[in-house]
N, C-alpha and C positions, 0 to 999 in steps of 0.2 A: 612126761611131755617134753618133746624136743623143741627148744626155742633158742633164739639168739639171746645172748646175755642182755643186750640192750632192751629186750622186750619181756624179760622174766617177770618184772613187776606188773606189767599189763595183764599177763595171763595167770598170775599166781592164784587168783580167786575164782577163775573160770574152770569148771569141770563138768562132766556129764550130768551129775546130779542137780546142778543149779543152772544148767544151760537155758532152760525155759524161762526161769525167773530173770535171767540177764538179757533175754531177747526183747528187743524193741519192736521188731516186726519181722514177719516172714517176707523176704524179698521175692522168694519163689518157693512154692511147695512142689517138690520134684515129682515127676511121673515115675512109674516103676523103673525106668532106666536113667533117671536124673537124680542128682543130689539136691537136697534142700539147701536154700541159701537164706541164712538168718543174719539180720543186723543186730549186733549185740553191743552192750555197754562194757567197756574195759577201763575201769578207773578214770572215768571222765572222757575217755576217747571212744570212738566207734570202730568196730571191726566187723568183718564179714566171715561167718562160719560156713564152710562148704561141707555138708554132712550127708554121708551115705548110710547112716545107721538104721534108717527106717525103710530102706529098700528091701525087696524080697531077698531071702537068704542067699540064693544063687548069685544074684547080681552083687549083693553086699560083699560076698566072699571073693568071687571071681574077678570083679571089676572094681568095686569100691575100695578095697584095701590096696590093690595095685595102683589105682589111679591116685589115691591119696599119697602113696609113697613116691610115685613118679613126679607128681606135681610139686611135692615138697623139694625134690632134688632140683627141678627146674627153677623154682623160686630162689633156692639157695644160690644157684649159679648166676642168677640175675640180680641178686640182692644189691641194692645201692644204685641201681640204674634209674635215672630220671625217666618217668613215664611207665614205671612198673610199681604197683603197690608193694609196700613193705610186707615181708613175710613175718608174721608174729610167731608161728609155730604150729605144731599138731596138737589138737585136743586129745585125740587118741588115734587108733589105727584106721578109724572111719571118717575122720574130720580134720580139717586144717583151718587156720585162722589167718586172715590177711587184713591189711589196712583198708578201711572204707574210703572210697573216693566220691565225694558229693558231685553229682552230675547226672547225665543220662547217656544211655548207650547210643551209638551212632545211628541205629535203626529208627530211633525216635526223634532224630534231629531233622528239622525241616531244611530242604535245599535253600542255599543262599545264606545260611547262618554261620558258616565257617568259611574262611578264606585261605589265601595262599600260605599265610604264616602257620596256620594249623597243620597243613599238609607237609610243609617244610619240617616242622617239629616231629610229626608222625614218622616221616622218612628217617629222621635221625634216630628216633627210638628203635625202629626196626633194624637199622644199620648196626646200632650198638648191641642189640640182641644177637644179630648174626655174628658180630665180632667175637662174642663169647661162645660161638659154636652151637647156637640153638636156632632151630627153625620152628615157626608157629603152626603151620599146616592148616589153620582154620581162620585165616585173616579175612577170607571172603564172608565169614559170618560176622556181620557188622555189630551184633550184640556184644562181641568180645572187645570192641573199641569203645572206650568211654570218653565223652567230651565233658571235662570237668566244669564246674561252675565258673572257673576262671578262664575257660576256653582252651585248656591244655589237653593234649591227647594222653590217654593211659590205655595200656593193654592188660586184659584180665583173662582168666581161664586158660591155663596152660596144660590141660589134661591131654591134648593131642600133640603137644610140642615134643621134640626129641633132639638129641645132640648128634653132632657129626660122628660118623663111625671111625673106627681106627683105620690106619693105612691099609690093613689087610681085609677090612670089611667092605668089599667093593659094592655089594648091593645096598648097604646102608648109606654109603657115600653117594651113590647114585640117587637114592631117595632124598637125601639131604639137599643135593643140588637141585632136584626137581622142585621140592617145596620151598627152597630158597627163592627160586624164580616166582613161584606161586604167591609167596608172601608179598613180593614187590608188585605183582599184578593185582593183589587184593587192594593195595593202596590206590592204584589207578582206578579200579572199579568203584571204590568209595568216592573218589574224586568225580567220577562220571555221574554218580548219583547226587552228590551234595553240591558240587560246583563244576558242572560240565564246561563252563566257559574257561576254566583253568587248564583243560586238557591240551597238551601239545600235540602236534601231528605225530610225533614219534610215539607218544603214549596211545594215541588212537590206533596206530598200526600194531602196537604190542597187544592191545586188546583183541584185535582181529586175529592175530597169529596165535595167541594163547601160549601155552607152554607145551613143549614136546612131551607126548605121552601123559599130559596132565589129565585128560579125560579118563583114560583107563584107570589111572591111579585113584582118582576121586571116586569113580564108580565102584572100585574095589572097597574103598573105605566106607562108602555109603551102604554097600551091600552088607558089609560086616556089621555095621550099626543096625541095619534093618533086621538082620538075622538074630542079633542079640536081643533086640526089643521084642521080637516075636517069641523068642525062647523065654524071656522073663515074664511076658504077659500070660503065657500058658502055664506058668507055675502057680 
């Protein structure tokens, strides 16, 4: 099991054979193309296991293993950042374990319950992630933004995130720039939903303009996901 030294004691007793007995509840039972999310006990603390092991074999091998590896790399690059759950480690090739953040995802928060301070902190979290050369790509999906019980913003689920390309990788650098802007637009869209009175005129204009070639890039991503879901369902 790959873990940071600080969390070795937390994960020492957790393994595939006793995962069910350590599970407090299923936060989500995944569809054929989704991981299960389990809330587990870790020596008095709570963690979240993102587990692809019960998915159909094609998805488990082609996507689950790769997604677990990629998300581990992203979490390691972001380790220590405020607003990002601590990465505890990998359970195995199909599952990873992260810190549990008590709260609710932004899609379940009623408008008017968060204010300017929340969005100021959220912008800082995203800026710090960008400073480490990572773009999120899916910030428009509000379930990936957690409003903690203390009203703090946290970002979760980095399976679509990726790093800035090398100086010679022009295509990846272009994609990075595109989704860098899309991340910022995602914050504005959330603000429009939860606190529209906080939108500035500049932000309203940015919403209207969108991001150059954002539509084709998102449609390509969604088409790929749709194709993969159909492929998995037919197995």
